[in-house]
C-alpha positions, 0 to 999 in steps of 0.5 A: 243571381240576388234580386233587389227588391226596388218600389217603382215611385208613383208619378201624377200623370195627364192622360197618355197620348201615344204618338201617330207611329207607337208600339207597344210592348207589355211584360208580363209580372212573369215575365211574359212579352207582348206586342201589341196585346199578342203574346211574342218571345223575344226573338221574334219581337226583334224580327217584328220590329227589325220590319217595323224600323224598315217598314216606318223609321220613326217608329217609338217604343212605347213600353208597359211593365209594373213595378213587379216586372223582373228588372233582367226581363226589361234588360232583356226587351231594352236589349231587343229594341236595340239591337232591331234599331230603334232607339227611341223608347217611353216607359208608360207609368203605372198611373198614366197605363191606368189613365189611357183609354 
């Protein structure tokens, strides 16, 4: 595999107002996945997302990843979200994450 360095742009934003039905998924630069602050693997993540979709069809995933997170890890999570049936995904930028309470 080859990788290409991509410097993500810094953006200005207002404070993040999380939707009431949001599910937080974080990916760290080492490829560790977190669901609502708890470590999780992709298989378990898909099961939990499917259960959440059944419980609350309007759920929204907020995806947190910094500029050092590998694209491959982000793509794996996006695929997992897609297979779970959730279609609403928001990307939280670095500045917005810093502004969040």
